[in-house]
C-alpha angles and dihedrals in degrees: 000000000000116000115252117244099237092183089063091047089051092049092052090050089050100049100051097057089046091054097050105021110048109086098191094052095130092056094046088051090064083086120166101328119159095358135121125209109236092197129279112017101333125105126197116217112197118237116193123188126184134187126240135252123278135197118282118251103216094189098058142017091235121204132305126229138161109278098179130072129198122201138155134236109215121217127182122211115227105161105096111158136176140182129193135172141170122222119199112219089217090064095057138048108272093209090057099041098130094049092046093051089048091051092052090048092047092051092050092050095043098044103029121012102040096044089047092053091051091047091049092050094052097043096042092050089051091049091049091047095052091039089061090051098266120150121210120227111248098186111141108244126216136152092276097060108019095097092047091049092048091048088052092052091051091048090049090055091045090055091049089053093242109164111265096212116076101025115149128205113206113190140163122256094255090051090049090054090051091048094049093048092049092046091048092051091047093050089050090051090050090060091057103035143025102242106160096190093055092046091053094050094049093045092053090058087067090057095068136058109243117211123182117219125188110253092239089064093053106068128128096229135026136183107234097183089118117355114331121299126175111260119234090242094051122128123207115254108214102179139010117190107190143160110220091225088073093059133069125185109186120189116207101181140359126181133174126175135168117196130195120237113288137164089261091059094044092252092302134124113253131197126180132186132186128182124183112187142123144196127233142171121226104244093223092049100052090117085068092077132057128183133201112195138168113259116265115264122223 
């Protein structure tokens, strides 16, 4: 009988949870666009500035000078993670080895790795945002003000010239319930009255992609000693309105291997995974992200 390709089985078990389980997929997919590796763990993000137009002098050609400047924003990767485990063949059904390995892998990805990646994304974006001087909105949200608050966020981005197309609203399940109830009430009002403000707020909801994230994956701080646990100082993030162009998620290194039992592994199956990546905000594009969080508690 031909040997099973356990690496392929592992990859299949890995891809499916990624596709359906990771909530911040669109932001992770920003990848390593427009960056240069400066060696080691540092990336260089290009920053180009240009001058504006001036009036024409019809009597002379004037002088020429460079009116464009090129610089780099340096970012250092710090999130280097690994996972390893042994599986004793005696503990599992030998006739169902591949499926059992896949189940173990699937459980790890679904319950540990993917939630951790989402938690890292939310908390790191918040750290970057506040590190650049941003202040999160701590307004308490309920069904009476959620549309007004959302409309204000959209207007704030409009004024900052953040692209309108492509914005994403990440929100917790409780916030989504509040938003749906408010939107449903507003749409019902629209059928019976001509309230322009309400119509505008509801219509603007249709301009963004709404993605629901479990509350546990939307905290400001986590303890990543083993896995990702909410830190005692963490605040709840209720909403993140973001344009993906403000975010970059470079991946330096990724490695996955599944080895058959050998003398070196004590006759056990061994799989090992390492992922070296990070999440950053472009400093000049900080207006492209807005947070609503619960106030800090003493």
